[in-house]
All heavy atoms as TSV, in Angstrom:
chain	resi	resn	atom	element	x	y	z
A	1	MET	N	N	-1.124	-24.334	8.616
A	1	MET	CA	C	-0.882	-23.736	9.911
A	1	MET	C	C	-0.075	-22.463	9.700
A	1	MET	O	O	0.974	-22.467	9.073
A	1	MET	CB	C	-0.119	-24.736	10.781
A	1	MET	CG	C	0.085	-24.275	12.153
A	1	MET	SD	S	0.776	-25.493	13.314
A	1	MET	CE	C	1.012	-26.960	12.428
A	2	GLY	N	N	-0.607	-21.348	10.183
A	2	GLY	CA	C	0.058	-20.070	10.002
A	2	GLY	C	C	1.089	-19.793	11.077
A	2	GLY	O	O	1.155	-20.467	12.104
A	3	VAL	N	N	1.890	-18.798	10.813
A	3	VAL	CA	C	2.916	-18.364	11.750
A	3	VAL	C	C	2.754	-16.867	11.935
A	3	VAL	O	O	2.684	-16.118	10.967
A	3	VAL	CB	C	4.325	-18.676	11.213
A	3	VAL	CG1	C	5.394	-18.081	12.090
A	3	VAL	CG2	C	4.521	-20.174	11.054
A	4	ALA	N	N	2.660	-16.408	13.157
A	4	ALA	CA	C	2.617	-14.983	13.434
A	4	ALA	C	C	4.048	-14.456	13.475
A	4	ALA	O	O	4.975	-15.175	13.855
A	4	ALA	CB	C	1.927	-14.735	14.770
A	5	PHE	N	N	4.205	-13.195	13.053
A	5	PHE	CA	C	5.538	-12.619	13.131
A	5	PHE	C	C	5.452	-11.142	13.445
A	5	PHE	O	O	4.420	-10.501	13.260
A	5	PHE	CB	C	6.331	-12.848	11.837
A	5	PHE	CG	C	5.827	-12.101	10.635
A	5	PHE	CD1	C	6.352	-10.862	10.311
A	5	PHE	CD2	C	4.850	-12.639	9.831
A	5	PHE	CE1	C	5.892	-10.167	9.208
A	5	PHE	CE2	C	4.388	-11.968	8.722
A	5	PHE	CZ	C	4.913	-10.722	8.409
A	6	ALA	N	N	6.546	-10.626	13.939
A	6	ALA	CA	C	6.665	-9.198	14.246
A	6	ALA	C	C	8.010	-8.728	13.740
A	6	ALA	O	O	8.983	-9.489	13.702
A	6	ALA	CB	C	6.562	-8.972	15.751
A	7	LEU	N	N	8.053	-7.474	13.333
A	7	LEU	CA	C	9.307	-6.844	12.922
A	7	LEU	C	C	9.585	-5.678	13.857
A	7	LEU	O	O	8.695	-4.880	14.146
A	7	LEU	CB	C	9.208	-6.332	11.489
A	7	LEU	CG	C	9.202	-7.395	10.412
A	7	LEU	CD1	C	8.802	-6.794	9.077
A	7	LEU	CD2	C	10.559	-8.049	10.309
A	8	LEU	N	N	10.816	-5.598	14.323
A	8	LEU	CA	C	11.233	-4.508	15.190
A	8	LEU	C	C	12.300	-3.710	14.466
A	8	LEU	O	O	13.304	-4.274	14.010
A	8	LEU	CB	C	11.793	-5.044	16.501
A	8	LEU	CG	C	10.861	-5.959	17.291
A	8	LEU	CD1	C	11.611	-6.617	18.439
A	8	LEU	CD2	C	9.685	-5.172	17.811
A	9	SER	N	N	12.095	-2.412	14.334
A	9	SER	CA	C	13.070	-1.527	13.692
A	9	SER	C	C	13.729	-0.666	14.753
A	9	SER	O	O	13.071	-0.208	15.690
A	9	SER	CB	C	12.384	-0.643	12.656
A	9	SER	OG	O	11.817	-1.424	11.646
A	10	PHE	N	N	15.009	-0.410	14.565
A	10	PHE	CA	C	15.769	0.378	15.518
A	10	PHE	C	C	16.221	1.688	14.872
A	10	PHE	O	O	16.176	1.840	13.647
A	10	PHE	CB	C	16.968	-0.424	16.023
A	10	PHE	CG	C	16.559	-1.708	16.704
A	10	PHE	CD1	C	16.559	-2.911	16.006
A	10	PHE	CD2	C	16.140	-1.703	18.021
A	10	PHE	CE1	C	16.167	-4.090	16.626
A	10	PHE	CE2	C	15.739	-2.877	18.650
A	10	PHE	CZ	C	15.755	-4.078	17.952
A	11	ASP	N	N	16.659	2.636	15.692
A	11	ASP	CA	C	17.061	3.951	15.204
A	11	ASP	C	C	18.198	3.887	14.179
A	11	ASP	O	O	18.307	4.762	13.341
A	11	ASP	CB	C	17.483	4.851	16.366
A	11	ASP	CG	C	16.302	5.266	17.222
A	11	ASP	OD1	O	15.160	5.226	16.727
A	11	ASP	OD2	O	16.522	5.631	18.392
A	12	ASN	N	N	19.017	2.873	14.260
A	12	ASN	CA	C	20.151	2.769	13.334
A	12	ASN	C	C	19.758	2.071	12.023
A	12	ASN	O	O	20.615	1.624	11.280
A	12	ASN	CB	C	21.317	2.040	13.995
A	12	ASN	CG	C	20.961	0.625	14.408
A	12	ASN	OD1	O	19.841	0.151	14.184
A	12	ASN	ND2	N	21.915	-0.066	15.014
A	13	ASN	N	N	18.452	1.993	11.746
A	13	ASN	CA	C	17.896	1.382	10.525
A	13	ASN	C	C	18.083	-0.127	10.462
A	13	ASN	O	O	17.871	-0.723	9.410
A	13	ASN	CB	C	18.451	2.036	9.258
A	13	ASN	CG	C	17.925	3.434	9.071
A	13	ASN	OD1	O	16.806	3.734	9.488
A	13	ASN	ND2	N	18.711	4.292	8.473
A	14	GLU	N	N	18.504	-0.725	11.546
A	14	GLU	CA	C	18.562	-2.184	11.576
A	14	GLU	C	C	17.214	-2.712	12.052
A	14	GLU	O	O	16.462	-2.023	12.734
A	14	GLU	CB	C	19.686	-2.661	12.496
A	14	GLU	CG	C	21.063	-2.390	11.930
A	14	GLU	CD	C	22.148	-3.091	12.707
A	14	GLU	OE1	O	21.885	-4.160	13.290
A	14	GLU	OE2	O	23.259	-2.565	12.734
A	15	ALA	N	N	16.922	-3.942	11.656
A	15	ALA	CA	C	15.657	-4.552	12.041
A	15	ALA	C	C	15.900	-6.002	12.407
A	15	ALA	O	O	16.870	-6.626	11.982
A	15	ALA	CB	C	14.648	-4.452	10.906
A	16	VAL	N	N	14.988	-6.529	13.207
A	16	VAL	CA	C	15.030	-7.932	13.593
A	16	VAL	C	C	13.589	-8.438	13.556
A	16	VAL	O	O	12.648	-7.690	13.777
A	16	VAL	CB	C	15.675	-8.123	14.988
A	16	VAL	CG1	C	14.856	-7.473	16.066
A	16	VAL	CG2	C	15.933	-9.572	15.284
A	17	GLY	N	N	13.446	-9.696	13.219
A	17	GLY	CA	C	12.124	-10.294	13.176
A	17	GLY	C	C	11.955	-11.299	14.295
A	17	GLY	O	O	12.928	-11.804	14.873
A	18	PHE	N	N	10.715	-11.588	14.595
A	18	PHE	CA	C	10.388	-12.616	15.587
A	18	PHE	C	C	9.258	-13.452	15.024
A	18	PHE	O	O	8.211	-12.913	14.641
A	18	PHE	CB	C	9.981	-12.000	16.922
A	18	PHE	CG	C	9.655	-13.026	17.956
A	18	PHE	CD1	C	10.669	-13.671	18.654
A	18	PHE	CD2	C	8.341	-13.377	18.231
A	18	PHE	CE1	C	10.375	-14.632	19.607
A	18	PHE	CE2	C	8.033	-14.329	19.173
A	18	PHE	CZ	C	9.059	-14.971	19.864
A	19	LEU	N	N	9.471	-14.752	14.935
A	19	LEU	CA	C	8.453	-15.682	14.474
A	19	LEU	C	C	7.873	-16.402	15.676
A	19	LEU	O	O	8.614	-16.926	16.513
A	19	LEU	CB	C	9.058	-16.721	13.519
A	19	LEU	CG	C	9.726	-16.199	12.265
A	19	LEU	CD1	C	10.359	-17.355	11.498
A	19	LEU	CD2	C	8.737	-15.464	11.401
A	20	ASP	N	N	6.560	-16.445	15.748
A	20	ASP	CA	C	5.869	-17.159	16.820
A	20	ASP	C	C	5.221	-18.390	16.198
A	20	ASP	O	O	4.213	-18.281	15.508
A	20	ASP	CB	C	4.825	-16.258	17.473
A	20	ASP	CG	C	4.202	-16.878	18.700
A	20	ASP	OD1	O	4.744	-17.887	19.208
A	20	ASP	OD2	O	3.169	-16.360	19.155
A	21	THR	N	N	5.837	-19.536	16.413
A	21	THR	CA	C	5.371	-20.776	15.799
A	21	THR	C	C	4.792	-21.703	16.861
A	21	THR	O	O	4.996	-21.483	18.055
A	21	THR	CB	C	6.535	-21.503	15.081
A	21	THR	OG1	O	7.396	-22.089	16.060
A	21	THR	CG2	C	7.341	-20.551	14.207
A	22	PRO	N	N	4.098	-22.746	16.440
A	22	PRO	CA	C	3.586	-23.708	17.413
A	22	PRO	C	C	4.690	-24.374	18.238
A	22	PRO	O	O	4.438	-24.892	19.313
A	22	PRO	CB	C	2.861	-24.742	16.554
A	22	PRO	CG	C	2.475	-24.008	15.322
A	22	PRO	CD	C	3.596	-23.034	15.089
A	23	LEU	N	N	5.911	-24.333	17.736
A	23	LEU	CA	C	7.028	-24.945	18.460
A	23	LEU	C	C	7.805	-23.952	19.297
A	23	LEU	O	O	8.802	-24.303	19.909
A	23	LEU	CB	C	7.966	-25.625	17.460
A	23	LEU	CG	C	7.332	-26.734	16.637
A	23	LEU	CD1	C	8.324	-27.278	15.614
A	23	LEU	CD2	C	6.809	-27.849	17.519
A	24	GLY	N	N	7.362	-22.696	19.320
A	24	GLY	CA	C	8.034	-21.681	20.119
A	24	GLY	C	C	8.462	-20.493	19.284
A	24	GLY	O	O	8.280	-20.462	18.069
A	25	GLY	N	N	9.036	-19.498	19.945
A	25	GLY	CA	C	9.479	-18.283	19.272
A	25	GLY	C	C	10.858	-18.439	18.667
A	25	GLY	O	O	11.670	-19.246	19.118
A	26	HIS	N	N	11.103	-17.655	17.625
A	26	HIS	CA	C	12.382	-17.720	16.921
A	26	HIS	C	C	12.753	-16.317	16.470
A	26	HIS	O	O	11.977	-15.655	15.791
A	26	HIS	CB	C	12.266	-18.665	15.721
A	26	HIS	CG	C	13.476	-18.731	14.874
A	26	HIS	ND1	N	14.638	-19.340	15.277
A	26	HIS	CD2	C	13.722	-18.264	13.623
A	26	HIS	CE1	C	15.540	-19.251	14.310
A	26	HIS	NE2	N	14.992	-18.594	13.302
A	27	THR	N	N	13.937	-15.841	16.853
A	27	THR	CA	C	14.429	-14.539	16.431
A	27	THR	C	C	15.074	-14.655	15.058
A	27	THR	O	O	15.816	-15.595	14.788
A	27	THR	CB	C	15.463	-14.000	17.441
A	27	THR	OG1	O	14.842	-13.944	18.729
A	27	THR	CG2	C	15.949	-12.631	17.054
A	28	VAL	N	N	14.780	-13.698	14.191
A	28	VAL	CA	C	15.329	-13.668	12.834
A	28	VAL	C	C	16.189	-12.418	12.711
A	28	VAL	O	O	15.680	-11.297	12.822
A	28	VAL	CB	C	14.190	-13.636	11.782
A	28	VAL	CG1	C	14.755	-13.536	10.386
A	28	VAL	CG2	C	13.299	-14.848	11.930
A	29	ASP	N	N	17.485	-12.603	12.512
A	29	ASP	CA	C	18.351	-11.433	12.381
A	29	ASP	C	C	19.160	-11.414	11.088
A	29	ASP	O	O	19.831	-10.427	10.801
A	29	ASP	CB	C	19.264	-11.290	13.597
A	29	ASP	CG	C	20.139	-12.506	13.844
A	29	ASP	OD1	O	20.077	-13.470	13.062
A	29	ASP	OD2	O	20.879	-12.494	14.844
A	30	ASP	N	N	19.078	-12.462	10.289
A	30	ASP	CA	C	19.749	-12.452	8.995
A	30	ASP	C	C	19.087	-11.383	8.122
A	30	ASP	O	O	17.858	-11.401	7.952
A	30	ASP	CB	C	19.642	-13.817	8.329
A	30	ASP	CG	C	20.296	-13.839	6.977
A	30	ASP	OD1	O	19.609	-13.500	5.986
A	30	ASP	OD2	O	21.489	-14.189	6.897
A	31	PRO	N	N	19.842	-10.432	7.585
A	31	PRO	CA	C	19.245	-9.329	6.810
A	31	PRO	C	C	18.353	-9.796	5.651
A	31	PRO	O	O	17.319	-9.184	5.391
A	31	PRO	CB	C	20.458	-8.555	6.286
A	31	PRO	CG	C	21.549	-8.864	7.268
A	31	PRO	CD	C	21.292	-10.279	7.717
A	32	ASN	N	N	18.728	-10.871	4.975
A	32	ASN	CA	C	17.900	-11.372	3.871
A	32	ASN	C	C	16.564	-11.910	4.381
A	32	ASN	O	O	15.519	-11.700	3.753
A	32	ASN	CB	C	18.630	-12.463	3.090
A	32	ASN	CG	C	19.812	-11.922	2.327
A	32	ASN	OD1	O	19.796	-10.795	1.835
A	32	ASN	ND2	N	20.859	-12.720	2.232
A	33	ASP	N	N	16.586	-12.590	5.514
A	33	ASP	CA	C	15.353	-13.118	6.096
A	33	ASP	C	C	14.464	-11.995	6.620
A	33	ASP	O	O	13.239	-12.033	6.479
A	33	ASP	CB	C	15.661	-14.113	7.210
A	33	ASP	CG	C	16.328	-15.375	6.687
A	33	ASP	OD1	O	16.208	-15.667	5.482
A	33	ASP	OD2	O	16.977	-16.071	7.496
A	34	VAL	N	N	15.086	-10.978	7.214
A	34	VAL	CA	C	14.321	-9.827	7.700
A	34	VAL	C	C	13.659	-9.119	6.514
A	34	VAL	O	O	12.489	-8.740	6.588
A	34	VAL	CB	C	15.214	-8.863	8.505
A	34	VAL	CG1	C	14.482	-7.566	8.823
A	34	VAL	CG2	C	15.703	-9.531	9.788
A	35	GLU	N	N	14.372	-8.973	5.412
A	35	GLU	CA	C	13.788	-8.358	4.219
A	35	GLU	C	C	12.619	-9.184	3.697
A	35	GLU	O	O	11.615	-8.631	3.238
A	35	GLU	CB	C	14.844	-8.174	3.133
A	35	GLU	CG	C	15.767	-7.012	3.360
A	35	GLU	CD	C	15.041	-5.679	3.464
A	35	GLU	OE1	O	14.152	-5.396	2.633
A	35	GLU	OE2	O	15.347	-4.915	4.393
A	36	ALA	N	N	12.747	-10.495	3.757
A	36	ALA	CA	C	11.653	-11.365	3.317
A	36	ALA	C	C	10.428	-11.159	4.203
A	36	ALA	O	O	9.298	-11.100	3.705
A	36	ALA	CB	C	12.089	-12.827	3.337
A	37	LEU	N	N	10.632	-11.025	5.510
A	37	LEU	CA	C	9.507	-10.762	6.414
A	37	LEU	C	C	8.886	-9.392	6.129
A	37	LEU	O	O	7.662	-9.238	6.170
A	37	LEU	CB	C	9.953	-10.843	7.872
A	37	LEU	CG	C	10.251	-12.239	8.406
A	37	LEU	CD1	C	10.788	-12.154	9.836
A	37	LEU	CD2	C	9.012	-13.119	8.349
A	38	LYS	N	N	9.723	-8.398	5.837
A	38	LYS	CA	C	9.198	-7.075	5.477
A	38	LYS	C	C	8.322	-7.186	4.230
A	38	LYS	O	O	7.254	-6.578	4.153
A	38	LYS	CB	C	10.337	-6.092	5.220
A	38	LYS	CG	C	11.034	-5.621	6.464
A	38	LYS	CD	C	12.123	-4.628	6.099
A	38	LYS	CE	C	12.932	-4.192	7.288
A	38	LYS	NZ	N	14.021	-3.266	6.923
A	39	TYR	N	N	8.776	-7.952	3.264
A	39	TYR	CA	C	8.012	-8.127	2.029
A	39	TYR	C	C	6.660	-8.775	2.325
A	39	TYR	O	O	5.625	-8.321	1.837
A	39	TYR	CB	C	8.806	-8.976	1.034
A	39	TYR	CG	C	8.033	-9.279	-0.225
A	39	TYR	CD1	C	7.933	-8.330	-1.232
A	39	TYR	CD2	C	7.397	-10.500	-0.391
A	39	TYR	CE1	C	7.202	-8.598	-2.378
A	39	TYR	CE2	C	6.663	-10.777	-1.540
A	39	TYR	CZ	C	6.577	-9.815	-2.530
A	39	TYR	OH	O	5.850	-10.086	-3.654
A	40	VAL	N	N	6.667	-9.830	3.131
A	40	VAL	CA	C	5.418	-10.504	3.492
A	40	VAL	C	C	4.483	-9.526	4.207
A	40	VAL	O	O	3.285	-9.456	3.909
A	40	VAL	CB	C	5.685	-11.749	4.366
A	40	VAL	CG1	C	4.398	-12.303	4.949
A	40	VAL	CG2	C	6.410	-12.810	3.560
A	41	GLY	N	N	5.010	-8.757	5.134
A	41	GLY	CA	C	4.197	-7.774	5.842
A	41	GLY	C	C	3.603	-6.738	4.903
A	41	GLY	O	O	2.427	-6.385	5.013
A	42	ASP	N	N	4.402	-6.261	3.962
A	42	ASP	CA	C	3.905	-5.294	2.985
A	42	ASP	C	C	2.804	-5.893	2.124
A	42	ASP	O	O	1.803	-5.243	1.824
A	42	ASP	CB	C	5.047	-4.790	2.100
A	42	ASP	CG	C	6.028	-3.898	2.834
A	42	ASP	OD1	O	5.683	-3.389	3.925
A	42	ASP	OD2	O	7.151	-3.707	2.315
A	43	GLU	N	N	2.975	-7.133	1.716
A	43	GLU	CA	C	1.959	-7.812	0.903
A	43	GLU	C	C	0.656	-7.992	1.686
A	43	GLU	O	O	-0.429	-7.783	1.155
A	43	GLU	CB	C	2.464	-9.171	0.411
A	43	GLU	CG	C	3.505	-9.087	-0.678
A	43	GLU	CD	C	2.954	-8.476	-1.950
A	43	GLU	OE1	O	1.949	-8.983	-2.479
A	43	GLU	OE2	O	3.530	-7.475	-2.409
A	44	LEU	N	N	0.773	-8.370	2.947
A	44	LEU	CA	C	-0.421	-8.524	3.780
A	44	LEU	C	C	-1.162	-7.203	3.930
A	44	LEU	O	O	-2.384	-7.137	3.810
A	44	LEU	CB	C	-0.047	-9.085	5.154
A	44	LEU	CG	C	0.380	-10.545	5.193
A	44	LEU	CD1	C	0.942	-10.891	6.564
A	44	LEU	CD2	C	-0.786	-11.449	4.842
A	45	ARG	N	N	-0.400	-6.131	4.198
A	45	ARG	CA	C	-1.027	-4.817	4.350
A	45	ARG	C	C	-1.695	-4.358	3.061
A	45	ARG	O	O	-2.757	-3.738	3.074
A	45	ARG	CB	C	-0.003	-3.781	4.809
A	45	ARG	CG	C	0.167	-3.714	6.303
A	45	ARG	CD	C	1.021	-2.534	6.718
A	45	ARG	NE	N	2.380	-2.603	6.219
A	45	ARG	CZ	C	3.334	-3.361	6.739
A	45	ARG	NH1	N	3.076	-4.124	7.769
A	45	ARG	NH2	N	4.541	-3.375	6.231
A	46	SER	N	N	-1.085	-4.669	1.928
A	46	SER	CA	C	-1.642	-4.192	0.657
A	46	SER	C	C	-2.918	-4.936	0.268
A	46	SER	O	O	-3.711	-4.415	-0.515
A	46	SER	CB	C	-0.601	-4.306	-0.460
A	46	SER	OG	O	-0.415	-5.647	-0.852
A	47	THR	N	N	-3.123	-6.130	0.808
A	47	THR	CA	C	-4.326	-6.887	0.456
A	47	THR	C	C	-5.391	-6.855	1.556
A	47	THR	O	O	-6.512	-7.291	1.323
A	47	THR	CB	C	-3.993	-8.365	0.143
A	47	THR	OG1	O	-3.367	-8.957	1.270
A	47	THR	CG2	C	-3.067	-8.474	-1.061
A	48	ALA	N	N	-5.049	-6.320	2.707
A	48	ALA	CA	C	-5.998	-6.278	3.822
A	48	ALA	C	C	-7.068	-5.217	3.577
A	48	ALA	O	O	-6.817	-4.192	2.933
A	48	ALA	CB	C	-5.263	-5.974	5.122
A	49	LEU	N	N	-8.243	-5.476	4.081
A	49	LEU	CA	C	-9.315	-4.484	4.023
A	49	LEU	C	C	-9.005	-3.347	4.989
A	49	LEU	O	O	-8.356	-3.561	6.021
A	49	LEU	CB	C	-10.640	-5.126	4.426
A	49	LEU	CG	C	-11.210	-6.198	3.516
A	49	LEU	CD1	C	-12.425	-6.848	4.179
A	49	LEU	CD2	C	-11.591	-5.603	2.177
A	50	PRO	N	N	-9.509	-2.151	4.709
A	50	PRO	CA	C	-9.383	-1.072	5.701
A	50	PRO	C	C	-10.109	-1.480	6.987
A	50	PRO	O	O	-11.077	-2.246	6.947
A	50	PRO	CB	C	-10.075	0.115	5.031
A	50	PRO	CG	C	-10.097	-0.221	3.567
A	50	PRO	CD	C	-10.139	-1.715	3.481
A	51	ALA	N	N	-9.672	-0.954	8.114
A	51	ALA	CA	C	-10.237	-1.342	9.413
A	51	ALA	C	C	-11.757	-1.209	9.472
A	51	ALA	O	O	-12.434	-2.141	9.929
A	51	ALA	CB	C	-9.568	-0.544	10.534
A	52	PRO	N	N	-12.347	-0.087	9.027
A	52	PRO	CA	C	-13.818	-0.005	9.110
A	52	PRO	C	C	-14.517	-1.067	8.256
A	52	PRO	O	O	-15.544	-1.614	8.653
A	52	PRO	CB	C	-14.127	1.403	8.582
A	52	PRO	CG	C	-12.869	2.171	8.765
A	52	PRO	CD	C	-11.760	1.173	8.576
A	53	THR	N	N	-13.953	-1.372	7.108
A	53	THR	CA	C	-14.545	-2.393	6.244
A	53	THR	C	C	-14.413	-3.775	6.872
A	53	THR	O	O	-15.338	-4.588	6.810
A	53	THR	CB	C	-13.882	-2.374	4.852
A	53	THR	OG1	O	-13.929	-1.042	4.334
A	53	THR	CG2	C	-14.573	-3.311	3.891
A	54	SER	N	N	-13.271	-4.041	7.500
A	54	SER	CA	C	-13.087	-5.309	8.200
A	54	SER	C	C	-14.097	-5.462	9.326
A	54	SER	O	O	-14.696	-6.529	9.494
A	54	SER	CB	C	-11.676	-5.404	8.787
A	54	SER	OG	O	-10.712	-5.483	7.783
A	55	LEU	N	N	-14.294	-4.403	10.072
A	55	LEU	CA	C	-15.246	-4.437	11.176
A	55	LEU	C	C	-16.654	-4.708	10.666
A	55	LEU	O	O	-17.383	-5.525	11.236
A	55	LEU	CB	C	-15.201	-3.125	11.954
A	55	LEU	CG	C	-16.068	-3.030	13.199
A	55	LEU	CD1	C	-15.744	-4.149	14.177
A	55	LEU	CD2	C	-15.871	-1.682	13.853
A	56	GLU	N	N	-17.046	-4.067	9.587
A	56	GLU	CA	C	-18.373	-4.294	9.018
A	56	GLU	C	C	-18.520	-5.733	8.526
A	56	GLU	O	O	-19.563	-6.363	8.707
A	56	GLU	CB	C	-18.641	-3.310	7.881
A	56	GLU	CG	C	-20.024	-3.424	7.302
A	56	GLU	CD	C	-21.127	-3.255	8.336
A	56	GLU	OE1	O	-20.989	-2.420	9.249
A	56	GLU	OE2	O	-22.144	-3.976	8.230
A	57	LEU	N	N	-17.483	-6.277	7.914
A	57	LEU	CA	C	-17.511	-7.669	7.454
A	57	LEU	C	C	-17.689	-8.616	8.636
A	57	LEU	O	O	-18.516	-9.543	8.592
A	57	LEU	CB	C	-16.242	-8.008	6.681
A	57	LEU	CG	C	-16.097	-9.453	6.218
A	57	LEU	CD1	C	-17.211	-9.838	5.244
A	57	LEU	CD2	C	-14.728	-9.662	5.578
A	58	ILE	N	N	-16.950	-8.391	9.693
A	58	ILE	CA	C	-17.051	-9.247	10.881
A	58	ILE	C	C	-18.456	-9.150	11.478
A	58	ILE	O	O	-19.056	-10.163	11.851
A	58	ILE	CB	C	-15.976	-8.861	11.912
A	58	ILE	CG1	C	-14.593	-9.233	11.371
A	58	ILE	CG2	C	-16.235	-9.534	13.259
A	58	ILE	CD1	C	-13.443	-8.621	12.143
A	59	ARG	N	N	-18.983	-7.939	11.531
A	59	ARG	CA	C	-20.348	-7.767	12.068
A	59	ARG	C	C	-21.371	-8.507	11.218
A	59	ARG	O	O	-22.278	-9.144	11.743
A	59	ARG	CB	C	-20.701	-6.294	12.139
A	59	ARG	CG	C	-20.064	-5.587	13.297
A	59	ARG	CD	C	-20.523	-4.141	13.364
A	59	ARG	NE	N	-19.920	-3.487	14.501
A	59	ARG	CZ	C	-19.474	-2.246	14.495
A	59	ARG	NH1	N	-19.586	-1.495	13.412
A	59	ARG	NH2	N	-18.927	-1.725	15.575
A	60	SER	N	N	-21.241	-8.414	9.894
A	60	SER	CA	C	-22.220	-9.075	9.023
A	60	SER	C	C	-22.128	-10.590	9.148
A	60	SER	O	O	-23.155	-11.280	9.134
A	60	SER	CB	C	-22.044	-8.636	7.566
A	60	SER	OG	O	-20.836	-9.115	7.025
A	61	ILE	N	N	-20.934	-11.110	9.305
A	61	ILE	CA	C	-20.780	-12.567	9.495
A	61	ILE	C	C	-21.388	-12.974	10.831
A	61	ILE	O	O	-22.088	-13.981	10.922
A	61	ILE	CB	C	-19.304	-12.966	9.393
A	61	ILE	CG1	C	-18.801	-12.770	7.960
A	61	ILE	CG2	C	-19.088	-14.407	9.854
A	61	ILE	CD1	C	-17.312	-12.887	7.793
A	62	ARG	N	N	-21.146	-12.185	11.866
A	62	ARG	CA	C	-21.723	-12.482	13.178
A	62	ARG	C	C	-23.240	-12.470	13.122
A	62	ARG	O	O	-23.908	-13.362	13.652
A	62	ARG	CB	C	-21.223	-11.470	14.218
A	62	ARG	CG	C	-21.783	-11.746	15.623
A	62	ARG	CD	C	-21.474	-10.646	16.586
A	62	ARG	NE	N	-22.185	-9.457	16.149
A	62	ARG	CZ	C	-21.903	-8.223	16.553
A	62	ARG	NH1	N	-20.909	-8.001	17.388
A	62	ARG	NH2	N	-22.587	-7.194	16.132
A	63	GLU	N	N	-23.799	-11.466	12.467
A	63	GLU	CA	C	-25.254	-11.363	12.364
A	63	GLU	C	C	-25.835	-12.539	11.584
A	63	GLU	O	O	-26.869	-13.095	11.965
A	63	GLU	CB	C	-25.636	-10.045	11.717
A	63	GLU	CG	C	-25.401	-8.853	12.610
A	63	GLU	CD	C	-25.562	-7.530	11.890
A	63	GLU	OE1	O	-25.943	-7.524	10.706
A	63	GLU	OE2	O	-25.278	-6.492	12.528
A	64	ALA	N	N	-25.167	-12.923	10.506
A	64	ALA	CA	C	-25.645	-14.063	9.713
A	64	ALA	C	C	-25.578	-15.344	10.539
A	64	ALA	O	O	-26.482	-16.173	10.500
A	64	ALA	CB	C	-24.818	-14.205	8.443
A	65	HIS	N	N	-24.501	-15.491	11.303
A	65	HIS	CA	C	-24.351	-16.685	12.142
A	65	HIS	C	C	-25.395	-16.698	13.258
A	65	HIS	O	O	-25.985	-17.727	13.557
A	65	HIS	CB	C	-22.937	-16.748	12.729
A	65	HIS	CG	C	-22.723	-17.912	13.632
A	65	HIS	ND1	N	-22.634	-19.206	13.158
A	65	HIS	CD2	C	-22.607	-17.995	14.974
A	65	HIS	CE1	C	-22.478	-20.020	14.194
A	65	HIS	NE2	N	-22.445	-19.312	15.291
A	66	THR	N	N	-25.623	-15.542	13.879
A	66	THR	CA	C	-26.601	-15.438	14.962
A	66	THR	C	C	-28.002	-15.734	14.445
A	66	THR	O	O	-28.800	-16.388	15.136
A	66	THR	CB	C	-26.536	-14.036	15.593
A	66	THR	OG1	O	-25.203	-13.803	16.053
A	66	THR	CG2	C	-27.497	-13.899	16.750
A	67	ALA	N	N	-28.303	-15.298	13.235
A	67	ALA	CA	C	-29.632	-15.534	12.662
A	67	ALA	C	C	-29.871	-17.009	12.382
A	67	ALA	O	O	-31.005	-17.460	12.393
A	67	ALA	CB	C	-29.786	-14.720	11.375
A	68	GLN	N	N	-28.799	-17.772	12.154
A	68	GLN	CA	C	-28.937	-19.199	11.841
A	68	GLN	C	C	-29.126	-20.055	13.087
A	68	GLN	O	O	-29.571	-21.185	12.994
A	68	GLN	CB	C	-27.711	-19.692	11.078
A	68	GLN	CG	C	-27.597	-19.119	9.693
A	68	GLN	CD	C	-26.325	-19.578	9.001
A	68	GLN	OE1	O	-25.547	-20.360	9.536
A	68	GLN	NE2	N	-26.103	-19.077	7.795
A	69	THR	N	N	-28.772	-19.553	14.238
A	69	THR	CA	C	-28.844	-20.366	15.453
A	69	THR	C	C	-30.085	-20.084	16.252
A	69	THR	O	O	-30.840	-19.240	16.087
A	69	THR	CB	C	-27.612	-20.138	16.360
A	69	THR	OG1	O	-27.521	-18.757	16.672
A	69	THR	CG2	C	-26.377	-20.638	15.689
């Protein structure tokens, strides 16, 4: 089960995280935890496909699924 999260950065270079879990939302303000969320976000971005490639992948999966039904 995954957890969605968001990072909010402020003008004073401080940041806070928000975790959206099945049990509700949770604010993360401990600097070490916020850094860990930043790291996870950076890792996700570095492994994600570019938007046009993602869109093409989704379209091809949809077309393959539609052809089977």
